[in-house]
C-alpha distance (Angstrom), angle and dihedral (degrees) to the residues before:
residue distance angle dihedral
M1 . . .
N2 3.70 . .
R3 3.78 124.5 .
K4 3.79 93.7 -96.9
G5 3.81 91.3 51.7
L6 3.81 90.8 49.3
S7 3.79 90.0 52.4
K8 3.83 92.0 52.6
A9 3.73 89.7 49.2
A10 3.64 94.8 50.5
A11 3.82 92.3 49.1
A12 3.83 89.9 51.1
L13 3.93 92.0 49.8
T14 3.86 89.0 49.1
L15 3.79 91.4 51.0
L16 3.81 91.7 48.0
A17 3.90 89.6 50.5
I18 3.78 89.7 51.7
V19 3.79 93.5 50.7
A20 3.85 90.2 45.6
V21 3.82 91.0 53.4
G22 3.90 93.1 45.3
C23 3.91 92.2 49.4
G24 3.87 100.9 37.9
E25 3.70 119.9 149.3
G26 3.81 112.8 -75.3
E27 3.69 95.2 17.2
Q28 3.79 114.7 136.1
P29 3.90 124.2 -152.3
T30 3.78 112.9 -112.9
D31 3.85 110.6 -97.1
R32 3.72 105.6 -142.5
F33 3.81 89.7 -170.1
A34 3.86 94.5 58.7
P35 3.77 109.2 122.8
E36 3.83 95.9 -122.9
N37 3.92 86.4 69.0
F38 3.80 88.6 68.5
L39 3.83 95.8 53.1
P40 3.75 106.8 95.3
L41 3.86 125.8 -156.0
E42 3.69 88.1 -115.0
F43 3.74 145.6 0.9
A44 3.75 108.2 -127.0
D45 3.77 99.4 -163.8
A46 3.88 92.1 44.8
A47 3.78 92.0 42.6
A48 3.74 87.1 -134.3
R49 3.84 123.4 144.5
R50 3.69 127.3 -163.3
S51 3.85 109.5 -97.0
S52 3.86 101.3 179.9
E53 3.82 142.1 39.8
I54 3.75 116.1 -92.4
R55 3.78 113.2 -101.6
T56 3.85 119.9 -157.3
F57 3.70 126.9 -164.0
Y58 3.75 123.7 -167.5
D59 3.82 133.6 -164.0
D60 3.84 111.3 -42.1
S61 3.78 93.7 6.5
L62 3.78 87.3 77.0
W63 3.80 87.2 86.1
Q64 3.79 86.9 69.1
Y65 3.81 90.6 60.4
I66 3.84 105.6 34.3
N67 3.86 102.7 12.9
G68 3.77 94.7 171.1
G69 3.70 99.4 47.2
A70 3.79 104.3 32.5
E71 3.78 94.0 99.9
L72 3.87 93.1 64.3
Y73 3.86 89.6 50.6
H74 3.84 92.8 50.7
R75 3.82 89.0 50.1
Y76 3.82 85.8 67.5
N77 3.80 96.5 45.7
F78 3.75 99.6 -97.1
V79 3.85 111.9 -157.9
E80 3.87 106.8 178.7
V81 3.78 144.8 -35.2
A82 3.84 130.1 -147.5
T83 3.80 117.5 -158.7
V84 3.87 131.8 -175.7
D85 3.75 140.2 162.7
Y86 3.80 128.0 -117.7
K87 3.80 128.8 -164.8
T88 3.75 131.9 -157.6
K89 3.88 127.4 -177.9
A90 3.79 88.2 -93.1
T91 3.77 109.3 29.3
E92 3.81 150.9 3.7
I93 3.74 130.1 -122.9
T94 3.77 135.8 -176.4
V95 3.90 123.5 -141.6
D96 3.75 123.1 -157.3
I97 3.91 121.7 -173.6
Y98 3.74 110.7 -166.0
R99 3.77 118.2 -163.5
F100 3.80 124.0 -155.1
D101 3.84 132.0 -173.0
N102 3.78 92.5 -102.2
A103 3.78 144.7 1.1
V104 3.83 94.4 -102.9
N105 3.80 91.1 58.0
A106 3.78 93.2 45.3
Y107 3.84 88.2 53.2
G108 3.75 91.2 45.7
L109 3.81 93.3 56.5
Y110 3.75 89.2 45.6
S111 3.79 92.1 52.2
M112 3.79 91.6 51.7
I113 3.79 90.7 52.6
R114 3.76 99.4 43.4
P115 3.92 111.3 97.4
Q116 3.83 120.8 -124.6
K117 3.78 92.4 -112.1
A118 3.69 99.1 37.9
R119 3.86 123.8 162.0
L120 3.79 96.7 -123.0
L121 3.81 124.7 -143.1
S122 3.77 133.5 -161.8
L123 3.73 96.4 -120.7
G124 3.71 121.4 131.3
V125 3.74 108.3 -43.0
E126 3.80 90.2 -22.0
G127 3.77 139.7 -38.6
F128 3.75 139.9 -172.7
A129 3.83 135.4 -155.6
S130 3.80 136.7 -155.5
A131 3.84 129.2 171.3
G132 3.70 109.3 -55.7
S133 3.80 98.0 0.5
L134 3.75 142.7 66.6
Q135 3.78 131.9 -175.8
F136 3.87 135.5 -177.0
V137 3.80 140.2 165.1
K138 3.87 127.7 -136.5
G139 3.75 125.0 169.4
E140 3.81 110.1 -39.8
Y141 3.85 93.1 -19.9
F142 3.73 131.6 94.7
V143 3.85 112.5 -163.6
N144 3.72 123.1 -156.5
L145 3.85 122.6 -172.5
I146 3.75 120.7 -171.1
G147 3.76 129.6 -175.9
Y148 3.78 128.3 -152.0
N149 3.80 90.7 -127.2
E150 3.84 140.3 2.8
S151 3.82 98.2 -106.9
D152 3.76 122.4 137.1
A153 3.85 89.0 -111.3
T154 3.75 90.6 57.0
N155 3.79 95.2 47.5
H156 3.76 88.1 49.6
A157 3.77 93.7 50.2
L158 3.85 90.6 48.6
A159 3.86 92.7 50.2
Q160 3.88 94.1 47.5
A161 3.81 92.6 45.9
A162 3.84 91.7 47.9
Q163 3.74 90.9 52.7
E164 3.80 91.3 53.3
L165 3.76 94.0 45.2
S166 3.84 91.3 49.5
K167 3.99 87.4 60.7
L168 3.91 92.8 44.0
I169 3.80 98.5 48.0
P170 3.86 116.0 78.4
G171 3.69 128.9 -141.8
T172 3.81 145.7 75.8
T173 3.80 121.9 -35.9
N174 3.93 91.9 -161.5
R175 3.80 127.4 95.8
P176 3.76 117.2 -112.0
D177 3.78 110.6 -67.9
A178 3.87 92.5 -115.2
F179 3.78 90.0 73.1
N180 3.84 89.5 65.9
L181 3.83 87.4 72.2
F182 3.82 91.5 61.4
P183 3.85 121.2 87.7
E184 3.82 118.1 -109.7
D185 3.76 94.7 -152.9
K186 3.82 113.9 103.7
A187 3.82 92.2 -0.7
L188 3.69 118.0 155.3
R189 3.83 112.6 -128.0
A190 3.78 119.8 -110.5
T191 3.80 95.0 15.0
D192 3.82 101.4 110.7
R193 3.77 104.9 119.4
Y194 3.79 135.2 171.4
F195 3.82 118.1 -153.2
A196 3.85 112.7 -158.8
E197 3.86 85.9 -168.6
S198 3.84 144.1 -12.0
F199 3.80 100.1 40.0
L200 3.86 105.8 -174.2
G201 3.85 87.2 6.8
I202 3.83 90.3 -67.6
G203 3.79 110.4 131.4
F204 3.83 99.0 -147.7
L205 3.79 95.1 49.7
T206 3.76 94.5 98.0
H207 3.84 135.4 169.9
V208 3.81 93.7 16.1
F209 3.78 124.2 167.0
S210 3.81 119.0 -157.8
R211 3.81 143.1 173.8
C212 3.81 130.3 -174.2
Y213 3.74 126.0 -132.7
L214 3.80 139.6 -172.0
V215 3.80 109.7 -128.6
D216 3.78 120.8 169.1
A217 3.76 90.9 -15.9
D218 3.83 91.9 -54.4
T219 3.83 126.6 111.2
I220 3.77 110.6 -132.2
T221 3.77 130.8 173.0
L222 3.79 125.7 -136.4
F223 3.84 118.5 -160.7
L224 3.83 143.6 178.2
S225 3.70 140.3 179.7
Q226 3.77 132.3 -171.1
D227 3.86 94.3 -168.2
E228 3.88 104.5 114.7
P229 3.78 90.3 -46.3
S230 3.77 97.0 -177.4
A231 3.86 92.7 54.3
M232 3.67 92.4 44.4
L233 3.80 94.1 51.2
L234 3.77 91.5 49.1
E235 3.79 91.7 51.3
W236 3.79 92.0 45.9
S237 3.85 92.7 50.4
K238 3.87 90.2 49.6
H239 3.83 88.6 50.3
A240 3.78 90.8 50.3
A241 3.78 93.9 46.5
E242 3.78 92.6 50.7
S243 3.88 88.9 54.1
G244 3.89 90.8 47.3
K245 3.72 89.9 -120.8
I246 3.81 105.5 119.3
D247 3.85 135.8 104.6
L248 3.70 136.9 173.4
V249 3.82 123.0 -97.3
A250 3.80 121.0 -123.2
S251 3.78 112.9 -101.7
D252 3.75 95.0 -120.3
F253 3.86 91.6 74.3
P254 3.81 107.3 99.3
F255 3.76 97.2 -126.6
D256 3.87 119.7 149.4
D257 3.78 105.9 -87.8
G258 3.78 90.9 -23.8
R259 3.74 92.2 -68.4
A260 3.84 99.2 154.7
F261 3.78 141.2 99.9
I262 3.82 142.9 -168.4
T263 3.80 120.5 -124.7
Y264 3.87 133.5 175.3
D265 3.80 132.0 -132.3
A266 3.88 123.4 -171.5
Y267 3.86 89.7 -137.2
Y268 3.82 103.5 31.4
G269 3.89 100.1 35.8
K270 3.70 122.4 -147.9
I271 3.80 118.7 1.4
I272 3.88 130.1 -170.5
A273 3.66 117.3 -163.2
G274 3.81 130.6 174.8
L275 3.81 147.2 131.5
R276 3.85 120.8 -77.7
K277 3.78 121.4 175.5
G278 3.80 89.5 -17.0
K279 3.80 93.6 -52.3
L280 3.87 129.2 113.1
V281 3.82 102.6 -122.2
G282 3.72 136.9 166.2
I283 3.77 152.4 140.4
V284 3.89 130.0 -110.4
G285 3.74 120.2 -151.4
Y286 3.82 94.8 26.0
S287 3.71 126.2 177.3
E288 3.86 130.7 164.7
R289 3.83 90.6 -98.3
H290 3.89 87.9 65.9
K291 3.86 94.2 52.1
C292 3.82 99.9 98.8
Y293 3.82 90.7 46.3
F294 3.78 93.4 48.7
I295 3.85 93.8 44.1
D296 3.90 89.9 50.3
W297 3.80 90.0 53.4
L298 3.81 92.2 48.8
E299 3.89 90.8 49.0
S300 3.87 90.8 49.5
F301 3.77 92.1 67.5
P302 3.89 111.4 117.7
């Protein structure tokens, strides 16, 4: 082989060696969406610098970090969390970035944690703050910022850090599309919720979206699910029949082929559930004075 041929062969062997090193057994490709990638060395506006190593917990190891609350996170298909501490001249804060398998589940977890009278913030999809803490959701990430005290300096650092994180973290800033099917009129703020399971405390009522409304001085809840609605309605009707708490729905309600029923709950009151345009839909806390509002919603489905 001539010198030129030897040179080409050597180059090929070198390339193969590089590939072999880069794709060795056990090597994992870099995940650019891993939450630790969005934890900067410092937050310039908050004058806060990282003061600890990033710790990451995956899957069942979440119990090591938040033992008492891990079950709720797993209910929404938790993937991983990255957590780290920051320090300013006046205070310290901890930042947790939780990642879920999709944006709907991230919002669902957030909706379960958000208090009813939250002070809402325009961060990501939505956020809220209280003394010494701040939370928001964006895309498939739920962000939790906690201060070591409730001082003005801590709250300022939390707010500034959250603003920077909301720019660094990728993903949608819109609520799950299912909420577009709900009316806006008479809606109560901060009541959009997504139940991965156990809506109304009933285990088989899964993947349910809900929103609360103030109608004629009454608080009602509208809900819908697209998760095998026919099967879910049938199971629910059997459950209601077995408990002796089931009635027929008047024919003027625009349900699909009249497939609907009324049931009763000691805590939630009267509930109407049925199929509308292939979705399981209904109302909690129903009375006759809500009839027009409810029918208008059912007729609005595309």
